[in-house]
VOBA-1610 file (N, C-alpha, C; in pm, whole numbers, padded with zeros to 5 digits, always signed):
BEGIN
Met-07337+08411-01727Met-07204+08395-01669Met-07201+08294-01521Lys-07274+08346-01457Lys-07290+08296-01304Lys-07354+08160-01317Lys-07472+08162-01417Lys-07560+08033-01431Lys-07465+07914-01472Arg-07373+07943-01552Arg-07269+07853-01603Arg-07185+07810-01485Ile-07156+07902-01405Ile-07056+07856-01277Ile-07095+07787-01197Ile-07232+07777-01163Ile-07312+07707-01042Ile-07303+07567-01090Pro-07372+07512-01207Pro-07340+07390-01249Pro-07203+07333-01232Leu-07092+07398-01292Leu-06956+07352-01286Leu-06919+07325-01125Leu-06964+07414-01017Leu-06922+07368-00890Leu-06986+07277-00841Leu-07115+07261-00870Leu-07202+07169-00854Leu-07132+07017-00870Val-07072+06994-01015Val-06997+06881-01047Val-06881+06871-00947Ile-06836+06987-00946Ile-06662+06965-00857Ile-06705+06918-00715Ala-06826+06967-00661Ala-06813+06937-00537Ala-06885+06788-00530Ala-06971+06744-00608Ala-07009+06611-00629Ala-06878+06508-00637Leu-06805+06532-00743Leu-06682+06426-00736Leu-06607+06464-00633Gly-06595+06531-00552Gly-06510+06557-00426Gly-06567+06487-00314Thr-06701+06496-00334Thr-06773+06393-00202Thr-06761+06262-00248Gly-06793+06243-00349Gly-06739+06062-00407Gly-06629+06040-00362Gly-06520+06117-00394Gly-06401+06090-00395Gly-06359+06054-00246Thr-06407+06173-00159Thr-06422+06160-00005Thr-06473+05990+00064Leu-06568+06003-00010Leu-06650+05850+00047Leu-06581+05739+00015Met-06527+05748-00126Met-06462+05616-00139Met-06301+05598-00062Val-06255+05740-00063Val-06140+05704+00041Val-06154+05672+00162Met-06294+05714+00232Met-06325+05659+00369Met-06349+05538+00367Gln-06398+05477+00271Gln-06451+05307+00238Gln-06338+05208+00206Gly-06239+05274+00166Gly-06100+05219+00092Gly-06134+05156-00014Lys-06201+05224-00103Lys-06211+05184-00236Lys-06149+05282-00354Asp-06064+05361-00316Asp-05985+05442-00402Asp-05871+05347-00493Ala-05826+05393-00595Ala-05748+05337-00686Ala-05601+05259-00577Val-05549+05316-00503Val-05466+05308-00449Val-05464+05226-00349Thr-05576+05209-00274Thr-05601+05123-00170Thr-05643+04960-00228Met-05731+04981-00363Met-05752+04861-00443Met-05609+04790-00475Ala-05514+04880-00543Ala-05395+04795-00585Ala-05344+04745-00467Ala-05335+04784-00362Ala-05241+04720-00259Ala-05350+04605-00158Val-05481+04609-00204Val-05552+04479-00164Val-05547+04401-00253Glu-05598+04413-00380Glu-05602+04305-00478Glu-05503+04290-00583Lys-05448+04161-00609Lys-05304+04143-00687Lys-05367+04061-00795Ser-05314+04089-00898Ser-05357+03994-01033Ser-05206+03926-01064Ser-05199+03803-01129Ser-05098+03719-01177Ser-05164+03658-01291Ile-05072+03582-01358Ile-05077+03481-01468Ile-05041+03351-01411Leu-05140+03254-01435Leu-05084+03110-01449Leu-04977+03059-01516Thr-04861+02996-01462Thr-04751+02986-01526Thr-04690+02840-01499Ala-04639+02761-01591Ala-04604+02618-01583Ala-04445+02646-01601Asp-04361+02569-01514Asp-04223+02535-01539Asp-04212+02453-01671Thr-04104+02525-01746Thr-04059+02452-01882Thr-03920+02393-01856Val-03903+02254-01875Val-03770+02182-01849Val-03721+02173-02006Asn-03590+02212-02035Asn-03532+02194-02167Asn-03462+02057-02138Val-03543+01932-02194Val-03450+01810-02176Val-03332+01787-02266Ser-03207+01743-02259Ser-03091+01711-02310Ser-03036+01592-02280Phe-02973+01536-02375Phe-02844+01416-02358Phe-02758+01461-02262Gln-02709+01415-02166Gln-02615+01444-02060Gln-02471+01396-02148Gly-02399+01460-02162Gly-02252+01412-02206Gly-02252+01326-02318Val-02331+01300-02380Val-02337+01206-02506Val-02402+01304-02603Gly-02384+01257-02748Gly-02450+01308-02837Gly-02431+01197-02945Gly-02516+01216-03079Gly-02530+01115-03161Gly-02647+01125-03248Lys-02636+01027-03372Lys-02783+01006-03412Lys-02889+00955-03353Val-03015+01025-03386Val-03156+01000-03323Val-03214+00875-03395Thr-03213+00749-03315Thr-03289+00647-03393Thr-03402+00614-03369Ala-03449+00686-03244Ala-03624+00649-03213Ala-03652+00784-03137Ile-03782+00829-03161Ile-03845+00929-03081Ile-03963+00863-03028His-03984+00851-02891His-04100+00766-02843His-04194+00824-02792Val-04218+00963-02797Val-04319+01045-02755Val-04355+01143-02885Thr-04496+01198-02867Thr-04531+01305-02968Thr-04528+01438-02878Glu-04564+01558-02937Glu-04606+01681-02884Glu-04743+01683-02822Glu-04744+01735-02731Glu-04878+01745-02647Glu-04916+01602-02553Gln-04805+01508-02575Gln-04835+01395-02489Gln-04789+01401-02348Gln-04889+01346-02265Gln-04843+01330-02126Gln-04735+01236-02094Val-04635+01243-02016Val-04527+01161-01989Val-04538+01149-01837Lys-04482+01033-01773Lys-04453+01017-01656Lys-04269+01048-01635Lys-04270+01068-01489Lys-04098+01086-01462Lys-04047+00928-01509Gly-03961+00945-01583Gly-03899+00803-01604Gly-03929+00720-01756Asp-04057+00804-01819Asp-04067+00757-01965Asp-03949+00798-02053Ile-03957+00701-02159Ile-03837+00725-02251Ile-03903+00809-02355Leu-03805+00897-02370Leu-03842+01005-02464Leu-03771+00996-02608Met-03649+00944-02597Met-03585+00970-02725Met-03428+00870-02705Thr-03392+00806-02797Thr-03282+00731-02790Thr-03177+00748-02918Leu-03063+00742-02871Leu-02959+00755-02968Leu-02879+00633-03001Asp-02825+00618-03137Asp-02747+00512-03176Asp-02620+00474-03096Pro-02648+00353-03044Pro-02527+00292-02957Pro-02409+00217-03001Thr-02421+00206-03145Thr-02305+00116-03199Thr-02162+00167-03190Asp-02115+00300-03189Asp-01993+00303-03137Asp-01970+00282-03001Leu-02040+00298-02942Leu-02006+00264-02769Leu-02032+00105-02758Asp-02114+00051-02819Asp-02129-00088-02811Asp-02012-00175-02864Leu-01915-00108-02954Leu-01768-00167-03016Leu-01692-00137-02920Gln-01720-00026-02845Gln-01601+00027-02740Gln-01594-00057-02642Ile-01743-00080-02584Ile-01761-00186-02465Ile-01725-00350-02498Ala-01740-00382-02608Ala-01696-00504-02670Ala-01536-00533-02658Lys-01473-00439-02712Lys-01327-00441-02691Lys-01255-00417-02552Leu-01317-00359-02468Leu-01294-00328-02368Leu-01320-00449-02278Lys-01387-00515-02282Lys-01443-00631-02224Lys-01348-00737-02263Thr-01301-00744-02392Thr-01193-00843-02464Thr-01080-00817-02393Asp-01021-00688-02364Asp-00913-00659-02303Asp-00899-00680-02145Ile-01008-00677-02096Ile-01015-00700-01949Ile-00977-00865-01938Leu-01077-00932-02021Leu-01013-01125-02023Leu-00867-01128-02039Gln-00799-01051-02147Gln-00687-01090-02184Gln-00587-01054-02050Gln-00618-00924-01966Gln-00555-00890-01877Gln-00557-00966-01760Asp-00694-01056-01721Asp-00698-01195-01631Asp-00610-01269-01670Val-00606-01333-01800Val-00472-01410-01865Val-00353-01369-01806Lys-00287-01274-01836Lys-00169-01202-01791Lys-00160-01209-01631Ile-00258-01172-01561Ile-00226-01149-01419Ile-00208-01321-01371Arg-00323-01419-01419Arg-00277-01559-01354Arg-00138-01621-01415Gln-00116-01584-01549Gln+00045-01633-01592Gln+00134-01578-01497Thr+00139-01440-01485Thr+00236-01391-01395Thr+00239-01460-01237Lys+00104-01455-01195Lys+00102-01521-01077Lys+00162-01696-01051Asp+00144-01734-01149Asp+00182-01895-01174Asp+00352-01877-01176Ala+00387-01781-01260Ala+00535-01774-01276Ala+00611-01728-01154Val+00548-01632-01068Val+00607-01612-00951Val+00623-01739-00837Gln+00476-01811-00843Gln+00500-01930-00758Gln+00622-02029-00817Ile+00634-02046-00947Ile+00716-02152-00974Ile+00857-02112-00969Gly+00882-01964-00964Gly+01008-01887-00927Gly+01049-01934-00802Leu+00948-01892-00712Leu+00969-01904-00598Leu+00984-02062-00538Ser+00934-02156-00586Ser+00970-02299-00572Ser+01129-02331-00618Lys+01134-02277-00747Lys+01291-02301-00786Lys+01394-02236-00698Val+01376-02116-00649Val+01451-02046-00564Val+01478-02128-00426Ala+01347-02188-00368Ala+01382-02243-00270Ala+01454-02375-00272Thr+01449-02432-00353Thr+01536-02563-00410Thr+01683-02528-00412Gln+01721-02407-00496Gln+01855-02358-00507Gln+01892-02327-00362Glu+01813-02253-00316Glu+01866-02212-00154Glu+01882-02353-00051Gln+01832-02447-00077Gln+01829-02560+00005Gln+01984-02628-00046Gln+02025-02633-00172Gln+02119-02650-00224Gln+02238-02579-00192Ala+02244-02458-00186Ala+02298-02370-00138Ala+02383-02374-00004Gln+02285-02405+00099Gln+02297-02410+00213Gln+02368-02550+00259Leu+02355-02657+00190Leu+02421-02742+00186Leu+02567-02760+00147Gly+02594-02666+00013Gly+02710-02648-00031Gly+02802-02598+00084Val+02724-02459+00124Val+02807-02390+00234Val+02862-02485+00343Leu+02762-02579+00407Leu+02783-02657+00521Leu+02909-02748+00498Ala+02898-02802+00365Ala+03025-02905+00330Ala+03146-02843+00323Ala+03118-02726+00266Ala+03255-02627+00234Ala+03328-02603+00391Gln+03254-02563+00473Gln+03287-02523+00593Gln+03355-02632+00661Thr+03281-02750+00647Thr+03340-02875+00731Thr+03459-02926+00658Ala+03465-02926+00544Ala+03589-02967+00422Ala+03694-02864+00522Glu+03709-02724+00537Glu+03770-02626+00568Glu+03825-02658+00703Ser+03706-02701+00777Ser+03761-02728+00943Ser+03852-02862+00932Leu+03790-02954+00869Leu+03891-03082+00872Leu+04032-03029+00845Val+04067-02939+00721Val+04183-02907+00682Val+04262-02829+00791Asn+04193-02736+00856Asn+04265-02646+00958Asn+04266-02768+01073Gln+04216-02842+01117Gln+04227-02902+01237Gln+04342-03017+01216Gly+04355-03096+01089Gly+04467-03197+01099Gly+04355-03329+01122Val+04441-03423+01103Val+04385-03559+01090Val+04392-03619+01231Arg+04273-03665+01265Arg+04220-03745+01366Arg+04332-03856+01413Thr+04355-03879+01527Thr+04454-03990+01567Thr+04400-04144+01523Glu+04253-04166+01525Glu+04219-04271+01478Glu+04219-04291+01318Asp+04242-04196+01260Asp+04238-04196+01096Asp+04385-04229+01075Leu+04466-04182+01147Leu+04601-04187+01143Leu+04644-04371+01163Glu+04600-04396+01255Glu+04620-04530+01271Glu+04558-04619+01189Arg+04434-04583+01141Arg+04393-04669+01032Arg+04485-04661+00913Gln+04514-04552+00866Gln+04624-04522+00756Gln+04707-04633+00763Lys+04776-04638+00890Lys+04902-04711+00932Lys+04877-04854+00875Leu+04775-04881+00918Leu+04712-05029+00905Leu+04710-05067+00781Ala+04647-04940+00686Ala+04643-04979+00556Ala+04772-04982+00469Val+04889-04916+00506Val+04998-04925+00476Val+05060-05057+00486Glu+05040-05101+00614Glu+05087-05273+00652Glu+05024-05371+00558Ala+04899-05346+00568Ala+04828-05445+00449Ala+04877-05455+00322Ser+04914-05320+00285Ser+04953-05297+00130Ser+05093-05387+00134Arg+05161-05346+00254Arg+05296-05414+00231Arg+05305-05580+00233Gln+05225-05626+00302Gln+05195-05766+00334Gln+05169-05843+00193Ala+05061-05760+00134Ala+05010-05774-00004Ala+05110-05784-00112Leu+05192-05663-00122Leu+05326-05669-00185Leu+05399-05807-00160Glu+05457-05830-00052Glu+05516-05938-00002Glu+05480-06096-00076Leu+05340-06100-00064Leu+05272-06198-00105Leu+05269-06234-00262Thr+05259-06113-00300Thr+05255-06098-00461Thr+05395-06117-00521Gln+05467-06079-00445Gln+05621-06079-00474Gln+05662-06243-00468Thr+05629-06328-00372Thr+05648-06461-00372Thr+05571-06528-00482Thr+05466-06492-00521Thr+05386-06526-00631Thr+05465-06539-00742Tyr+05514-06429-00764Tyr+05580-06385-00897Tyr+05730-06465-00907Asp+05794-06473-00805Asp+05923-06553-00822Asp+05897-06701-00864Arg+05792-06749-00795Arg+05775-06879-00821Arg+05717-06891-00962Thr+05619-06832-01017Thr+05597-06850-01160Thr+05694-06795-01248Lys+05802-06705-01195Lys+05920-06675-01285Lys+06013-06786-01301Ala+06035-06868-01201Ala+06101-07002-01189Ala+06044-07093-01262Leu+05896-07115-01265Leu+05850-07225-01335Leu+05848-07164-01494Phe+05864-07039-01535Phe+05847-06996-01675Phe+05996-07050-01729Asp+06096-07006-01646Asp+06252-07019-01677Asp+06252-07171-01713Ser+06175-07271-01642Ser+06192-07404-01665Ser+06102-07452-01755Gly+06020-07373-01814Gly+05910-07409-01926Gly+05816-07486-01875Ala+05774-07459-01749Ala+05629-07515-01707Ala+05533-07425-01696Val+05532-07302-01720Val+05409-07199-01724Val+05430-07146-01844Ser+05300-07071-01912Ser+05355-07001-02028Ser+05351-06839-01979Gln+05391-06781-02134Gln+05402-06645-02097Gln+05311-06551-02041Ala+05198-06599-02091Ala+05070-06514-02030Ala+05059-06540-01860Ser+05092-06642-01823Ser+05086-06643-01668Ser+05200-06584-01602Leu+05301-06574-01668Leu+05406-06466-01592Leu+05361-06318-01637Asp+05268-06287-01745Asp+05250-06140-01767Asp+05158-06134-01622Thr+05070-06215-01627Thr+04965-06174-01511Thr+05026-06165-01355Val+05094-06204-01363Val+05161-06226-01201Val+05270-06079-01219Thr+05306-06068-01325Thr+05382-05937-01323Thr+05301-05815-01315Asn+05194-05797-01353Asn+05098-05694-01370Asn+05043-05695-01232Gln+05023-05814-01140Gln+04965-05792-01007Gln+05076-05745-00909Leu+05214-05784-00934Leu+05332-05727-00844Leu+05334-05573-00900Glu+05302-05505-01016Glu+05309-05367-01041Glu+05217-05286-00937Ala+05101-05342-00927Ala+04978-05305-00882Ala+05006-05304-00759Ala+05065-05428-00660Ala+05067-05439-00545Ala+05209-05324-00490Lys+05276-05317-00609Lys+05368-05204-00568Lys+05327-05052-00565Asn+05237-05024-00643Asn+05175-04876-00676Asn+05071-04872-00549Gly+04991-04974-00529Gly+04902-04966-00394Gly+04993-04932-00240Leu+05104-05001-00257Leu+05181-04957-00134Leu+05237-04817-00141Ser+05285-04784-00266Ser+05309-04625-00246Ser+05223-04550-00219Gln+05112-04550-00285Gln+04980-04458-00265Gln+04944-04456-00106Gln+04932-04580-00025Gln+04908-04578+00097Gln+05006-04524+00190Gln+05140-04531+00125Gln+05253-04483+00205Gln+05255-04308+00196Ala+05219-04264+00105Ala+05209-04142+00019Ala+05121-04064+00147Leu+04988-04130+00126Leu+04875-04091+00186Leu+04905-04070+00349Leu+04979-04173+00395Leu+05030-04199+00536Leu+05122-04071+00581His+05217-04034+00492His+05285-03932+00491His+05237-03790+00482Lys+05126-03753+00413Lys+05048-03645+00380Lys+04983-03625+00536Met+04899-03746+00549Met+04810-03724+00682Met+04930-03698+00810Gln+05044-03720+00820Gln+05123-03723+00937Gln+05191-03561+00907Ala+05208-03530+00764Ala+05265-03405+00758Ala+05171-03280+00809Gly+05058-03318+00756Gly+04929-03215+00766Gly+04889-03148+00654Ala+04782-03046+00641Ala+04760-02985+00513Ala+04877-02877+00506Thr+04891-02834+00349Thr+04983-02741+00324Thr+04916-02577+00333Ala+04975-02525+00317Ala+04910-02347+00331Ala+04832-02351+00192Gln+04865-02404+00081Gln+04775-02409-00038Gln+04690-02472-00016Glu+04677-02594+00031Glu+04549-02661+00031Glu+04443-02588+00142Arg+04482-02526+00243Arg+04435-02445+00348Arg+04359-02332+00284Gln+04436-02253+00196Gln+04375-02155+00119Gln+04261-02193+00018Gln+04288-02297-00022Gln+04199-02393-00152Gln+04052-02411-00075Ala+04085-02485+00034Ala+03956-02519+00118Ala+03877-02388+00175Gln+03954-02263+00203Gln+03911-02149+00239Gln+03799-02085+00098Ile+03886-02110-00007Ile+03800-02047-00121Ile+03694-02107-00170Gln+03686-02265-00152Gln+03577-02345-00167Gln+03431-02308-00067Thr+03488-02275+00073Thr+03394-02230+00137Thr+03349-02065+00091Glu+03426-01976+00065Glu+03370-01859+00012Glu+03286-01890-00123Lys+03323-01962-00193Lys+03244-01979-00332Lys+03093-02040-00288Ala+03085-02119-00229Ala+02970-02158-00162Ala+02889-02071-00120Lys+02965-01963-00011Lys+02883-01827+00021Lys+02813-01758-00087Thr+02892-01746-00176Thr+02863-01641-00309Thr+02753-01724-00357Thr+02756-01846-00365Thr+02627-01918-00462Thr+02512-01898-00376Met+02517-01897-00210Met+02411-01853-00136Met+02363-01722-00174Thr+02432-01624-00152Thr+02403-01496-00184Thr+02327-01475-00338Gln+02381-01547-00443Gln+02301-01539-00547Gln+02177-01593-00557Thr+02153-01703-00474Thr+02013-01762-00439Thr+01932-01638-00383Thr+01975-01564-00289Thr+01909-01481-00209Thr+01842-01385-00298Gln+01977-01337-00400Gln+01938-01232-00491Gln+01819-01279-00594Ala+01829-01395-00607Ala+01728-01465-00707Ala+01602-01444-00655Arg+01569-01491-00535Arg+01458-01491-00463Arg+01399-01352-00435Gln+01480-01215-00423Gln+01460-01094-00402Gln+01375-01055-00567Asp+01463-01106-00671Asp+01409-01086-00811Asp+01276-01161-00826Val+01250-01279-00806Val+01107-01335-00821Val+01012-01240-00717Glu+01043-01213-00587Glu+00942-01132-00522Glu+00928-00997-00578Asn+01025-00922-00659Asn+00984-00804-00722Asn+00920-00823-00855Ser+00914-00946-00910Ser+00818-00992-01003Ser+00676-00974-00964Ala+00664-01014-00834Ala+00529-00998-00797Ala+00466-00865-00773Tyr+00535-00760-00801Tyr+00482-00641-00811Tyr+00408-00603-00970Asn+00471-00690-01046Asn+00401-00699-01188Asn+00273-00741-01188Val+00213-00813-01089Val+00077-00843-01057Val-00011-00749-01011Glu+00047-00693-00918Glu-00013-00558-00866Glu-00010-00434-00982Leu+00062-00412-01055Leu+00059-00341-01177Leu-00020-00379-01259Leu-00055-00519-01300Leu-00149-00576-01386Leu-00289-00545-01354Gln-00290-00584-01223Gln-00428-00542-01158Gln-00451-00421-01155Lys-00384-00339-01109Lys-00421-00177-01140Lys-00471-00145-01274Gln-00398-00198-01388Gln-00418-00162-01533Gln-00557-00216-01540Lys-00586-00327-01450Lys-00749-00416-01498Lys-00847-00329-01437Asp-00802-00266-01340Asp-00904-00165-01226Asp-00932-00077-01330Ser-00841-00009-01388Ser-00833+00079-01482Ser-00943+00099-01584Met-00904-00027-01632Met-00996-00106-01761Met-01156-00088-01713Gln-01197-00130-01591Gln-01294-00149-01537Gln-01373-00037-01523Val-01281+00071-01479Val-01358+00229-01451Val-01399+00282-01598Gln-01301+00234-01705Gln-01327+00294-01831Gln-01457+00216-01887Leu-01478+00082-01839Leu-01610+00044-01856Leu-01703+00085-01827Gln-01698+00091-01694Gln-01814+00159-01631Gln-01857+00294-01682Thr-01770+00354-01723Thr-01779+00502-01781Thr-01861+00475-01907Leu-01822+00385-02031Leu-01881+00363-02118Leu-02049+00319-02101Glu-02067+00256-02043Glu-02169+00182-01982Glu-02268+00272-01957Val-02214+00361-01864Val-02307+00488-01802Val-02336+00577-01933Gln-02227+00599-02024Gln-02253+00670-02121Gln-02369+00610-02235Lys-02358+00476-02264Lys-02442+00388-02326Lys-02590+00426-02254Gln-02612+00422-02125Gln-02730+00443-02055Gln-02797+00586-02086Arg-02705+00677-02119Arg-02742+00803-02117Arg-02778+00851-02259Leu-02766+00739-02341Leu-02816+00739-02509Leu-02964+00728-02482Val-03004+00689-02383Val-03159+00647-02393Val-03211+00791-02278Leu-03273+00898-02344Leu-03334+00975-02290Leu-03469+00969-02213Lys-03469+01005-02089Lys-03580+00977-02000Lys-03642+01106-01934Ala-03760+01107-01915Ala-03809+01227-01866Ala-03806+01242-01706Pro-03721+01372-01710Pro-03699+01415-01552Pro-03797+01450-01453Ser-03933+01433-01524Ser-04052+01462-01417Ser-04193+01409-01510Asp-04300+01453-01441Asp-04418+01431-01484Asp-04434+01554-01574Gly-04521+01549-01680Gly-04541+01668-01776Gly-04595+01643-01908Lys-04576+01754-01970Lys-04629+01737-02117Lys-04534+01763-02224Val-04530+01690-02317Val-04411+01720-02405Val-04469+01843-02523Thr-04395+01956-02511Thr-04477+02048-02610Thr-04403+02084-02721Arg-04283+02054-02718Arg-04190+02042-02853Arg-04080+01938-02881Ile-04049+01883-02976Ile-03923+01779-02997Ile-03856+01848-03106Met-03732+01877-03085Met-03654+01932-03167Met-03597+01881-03297Pro-03518+01748-03261Pro-03468+01677-03380Pro-03576+01593-03410Lys-03538+01539-03580Lys-03616+01398-03606Lys-03529+01296-03616Val-03582+01182-03608Val-03519+01031-03628Val-03423+01066-03767Gly-03294+01020-03719Gly-03196+01044-03837Gly-03117+01140-03830Glu-03133+01253-03747Glu-03073+01376-03727Glu-02971+01358-03645Asn-02870+01443-03595Asn-02789+01429-03499Asn-02795+01526-03406Ala-02781+01488-03266Ala-02830+01573-03127Ala-02684+01601-03076Ala-02689+01740-03077Ala-02543+01771-03000Ala-02550+01755-02849Val-02418+01733-02812Val-02397+01724-02672Val-02458+01835-02582Gly-02553+01804-02499Gly-02599+01917-02408Gly-02724+01998-02463Ala-02744+01993-02595Ala-02835+02050-02688Ala-02974+02019-02651Pro-03073+02107-02604Pro-03210+02078-02602Pro-03265+01999-02689Val-03344+01867-02673Val-03415+01814-02750Val-03557+01803-02751Val-03610+01800-02645Val-03731+01786-02595Val-03770+01927-02507Met-03877+01979-02512Met-03925+02056-02415Met-04019+02020-02365Leu-04041+02002-02208Leu-04130+01939-02124Leu-04189+02036-02058Glu-04323+02052-02060Glu-04398+02154-01963Glu-04433+02062-01824Ser-04410+02122-01730Ser-04402+02044-01603Ser-04560+02078-01533Asn-04609+01980-01485Asn-04743+01961-01412Asn-04770+02060-01302Gln-04649+02124-01255Gln-04647+02215-01144Gln-04702+02352-01173Leu-04793+02405-01177Leu-04825+02547-01163Leu-04783+02646-01074Tyr-04790+02763-01122Tyr-04744+02853-01016Tyr-04803+03026-01078Tyr-04816+03113-00973Tyr-04811+03220-01024Tyr-04751+03338-00921Asn-04704+03451-00943Asn-04641+03532-00879Asn-04715+03636-00841Ile-04705+03697-00747Ile-04773+03808-00694Ile-04680+03924-00617Tyr-04665+04052-00666Tyr-04588+04140-00548Tyr-04646+04227-00437Ile-04603+04183-00352Ile-04675+04264-00234Ile-04551+04378-00163Glu-04604+04488-00123Glu-04528+04588-00064Glu-04475+04541+00075Glu-04375+04618+00125Glu-04319+04572+00260Glu-04421+04576+00353Thr-04503+04673+00361Thr-04585+04698+00476Thr-04694+04551+00482Gln-04694+04473+00360Gln-04791+04403+00390Gln-04734+04260+00389Ile-04573+04252+00375Ile-04533+04123+00364Ile-04537+04022+00484Gly-04573+04073+00615Gly-04610+04005+00738Gly-04733+03915+00733Lys-04780+03946+00617Lys-04915+03855+00570Lys-04899+03730+00553Val-04795+03713+00482Val-04757+03561+00414Val-04627+03527+00465Lys-04625+03386+00458Lys-04522+03283+00484Lys-04492+03195+00400Pro-04370+03145+00391Pro-04337+03014+00321Pro-04425+02929+00357Lys-04492+02841+00245Lys-04597+02721+00277Lys-04711+02738+00334Gln-04760+02877+00335Gln-04880+02939+00362Gln-04979+02899+00267Ser-05111+02877+00316Ser-05196+02837+00216Ser-05280+02969+00164Val-05275+03013+00018Val-05353+03134-00029Val-05435+03087-00121Ser-05539+03156-00128Ser-05657+03138-00189Ser-05655+03225-00317Gly-05672+03223-00430Gly-05684+03260-00570Gly-05840+03262-00632His-05865+03333-00749His-05971+03342-00802His-05924+03331-00943Val-05946+03253-01008Val-05935+03208-01171Val-06043+03281-01262Val-06006+03410-01299Val-06105+03460-01376Val-06186+03409-01491Ala-06108+03328-01558Ala-06158+03237-01675Ala-06259+03171-01624Leu-06252+03116-01503Leu-06354+02981-01482Leu-06433+03044-01360Asn-06418+03144-01323Asn-06482+03221-01199Asn-06485+03101-01111Lys-06352+03082-01070Lys-06361+02974-00951Lys-06240+02971-00875Glu-06258+02955-00759Glu-06169+02966-00670Glu-06042+02842-00627Ile-05958+02863-00639Ile-05834+02780-00605Ile-05755+02797-00496Gly-05696+02669-00465Gly-05587+02671-00339Gly-05475+02705-00385Gly-05397+02734-00295Gly-05219+02763-00344Gly-05150+02725-00235Lys-05040+02737-00243Lys-04939+02746-00135Lys-04790+02833-00147Val-04766+02899-00054Val-04660+02966-00095Val-04494+02886-00106Arg-04449+02916-00202Arg-04325+02843-00232Arg-04204+02912-00192Tyr-04204+03060-00200Tyr-04076+03148-00137Tyr-04106+03276-00152Ile-04049+03336-00109Ile-04051+03495-00086Ile-03911+03555-00103Ser-03918+03656-00214Ser-03773+03724-00240Ser-03795+03846-00251Ala-03677+03915-00270Ala-03710+04057-00290Ala-03741+04053-00429Ala-03803+04181-00470Ala-03866+04175-00623Ala-03783+04269-00715Pro-03785+04238-00838Pro-03708+04306-00929Pro-03724+04467-00904Gln-03648+04573-00971Gln-03649+04714-00921Gln-03775+04745-01007Tyr-03803+04711-01119Tyr-03914+04738-01200Tyr-04041+04738-01136Ala-04043+04626-01046Ala-04187+04588-00975Ala-04195+04692-00867Thr-04089+04737-00830Thr-04090+04824-00688Thr-04117+04967-00740Met-04069+04990-00879Met-04094+05107-00914Met-04241+05092-00963Lys-04321+05014-01013Lys-04457+05033-01029Lys-04514+05021-00938Met-04506+04952-00817Met-04587+04988-00694Met-04562+05101-00662Ser-04476+05151-00630Ser-04441+05290-00598Ser-04511+05413-00668Arg-04541+05369-00780Arg-04617+05462-00930Arg-04746+05458-00851Glu-04807+05327-00826Glu-04936+05287-00805Glu-04983+05355-00674Lys-04892+05376-00564Lys-04921+05411-00434Lys-04895+05545-00408Gly-04801+05602-00504Gly-04762+05745-00496Gly-04653+05757-00426Gln-04588+05658-00370Gln-04471+05665-00287Gln-04336+05647-00352Ala-04245+05687-00354Ala-04113+05648-00409Ala-04044+05583-00343Asp-04056+05565-00220Asp-03973+05471-00131Asp-04026+05338-00075Val-04131+05293-00129Val-04187+05169-00106Val-04111+05054-00171Ser-04083+04951-00081Ser-04006+04846-00181Ser-04105+04729-00165Ala-04074+04644-00298Ala-04186+04512-00323Ala-04102+04420-00289Phe-04199+04296-00263Phe-04146+04148-00253Phe-04216+04073-00339Leu-04142+03960-00401Leu-04202+03865-00487Leu-04218+03752-00395Val-04372+03713-00407Val-04407+03579-00344Val-04457+03464-00458Arg-04406+03352-00481Arg-04442+03280-00555Arg-04518+03148-00514Ile-04640+03124-00579Ile-04752+03024-00505Ile-04776+02925-00594Asp-04735+02793-00543Asp-04774+02684-00628Asp-04928+02629-00632Val-04949+02593-00744Val-05095+02546-00751Val-05110+02413-00790Glu-05187+02322-00759Glu-05196+02181-00811Glu-05272+02200-00941Arg-05212+02121-01050Arg-05273+02147-01167Arg-05388+02055-01177Thr-05509+02105-01230Thr-05608+02020-01282Thr-05633+02042-01457Pro-05731+01946-01498Pro-05733+01952-01640Pro-05771+02082-01673Glu-05848+02151-01605Glu-05930+02293-01637Glu-05826+02382-01643Leu-05745+02384-01528Leu-05655+02477-01535Leu-05519+02496-01646Leu-05524+02616-01695Leu-05413+02622-01817Leu-05329+02725-01798Pro-05200+02716-01836Pro-05087+02812-01810Pro-05166+02939-01896Gly-05146+03052-01860Gly-05169+03191-01905Gly-05325+03250-01861Met-05409+03150-01770Met-05490+03220-01707Met-05473+03327-01603Thr-05560+03410-01589Thr-05539+03512-01488Thr-05602+03470-01331Val-05520+03508-01226Val-05533+03465-01087Val-05553+03606-01008Glu-05643+03626-00930Glu-05667+03754-00856Glu-05665+03693-00711Val-05572+03764-00624Val-05569+03758-00507Val-05613+03872-00394Lys-05685+03833-00301Lys-05719+03955-00216Lys-05637+03955-00117Met-05545+04056-00087Met-05475+04041+00025Met-05553+04051+00199Asp-05654+04085+00192Asp-05735+04113+00303Asp-05781+03967+00349Glu-05819+03880+00228Glu-05859+03749+00256Glu-05787+03667+00270Thr-05631+03689+00261Thr-05538+03573+00268Thr-05528+03492+00425Ala-05504+03387+00411Ala-05509+03318+00543Ala-05385+03368+00620Asp-05414+03344+00743Asp-05304+03377+00833Asp-05199+03241+00872
//
């Protein structure tokens, strides 16, 4: 029994001594977990979709596993409906231009007519005011003397005509002249009498001055002329107000142009282009099928590779954003360079895993994402190992 116990004690002692030596040299599992980090190379995947438009696929310009550059055309949709809408809107804009020109011409013609009416109305007001002033002021002395002379001239003409009539009547009675000659001088005599009566009546009127009725009538004519002037002013305002129709039509045209730009942008979006360099990994629809608005139609694998490592809080001071990091690709047995993209708090499961590895329940972990330049031999899924004690400062 004692012989069996002795070898067992020797084994236990050997294991204890070896474990102690590993701990002293830093080769235990806990230390190794803290020093060596393993991760998987990953490529960003972009789900490419048509922005704000959908429709029937008319052409697919790429194939799966094809490398593309940013801006390369991936897929196009049928533009027929948008082409019809754009053509109609362009026609509407041309018609709107015609309406704007016609309205502008109408405004100019209206203003020209109103200007003429205003001049006529101003002359009418001036004439009416002058007439009213003459009526209110009465006849001037020189006009009255001129009318007296006109009465005297009419009287002398009547006397002369009367003498001619008397002679012709005597000759007619003696049978020396015809009835026609007598009728002629008779008419002349009547005309002379009427002329004298009219000149005398006008003289009497000028001497008596304007009546109250005539003054009132003159005032009415002046007010009427002013009313006409007011009407022309209102007509000008109406024409000027119609100029706002030009602004309204212009705003409607501006709205149409915005709609046209929107349709043209939508038409441009019918052509799907690669958002970045990468490899086409999947094409969902086929030619002739409908692509829904915003639904992924092409999956693009980015040329940017990266891997994540988790570091405990006591080691986080060793890495910084944009810091260079060296990793070992196991499959290629090759070292690759990388650069830290960002550092963030790790998910809870990573913190718990690291705590179990270290045997400490209160250790926090941080996620470090490292970008790697892609080469033909580097493939997503390859394992990368990073030794924290060799990380560049």
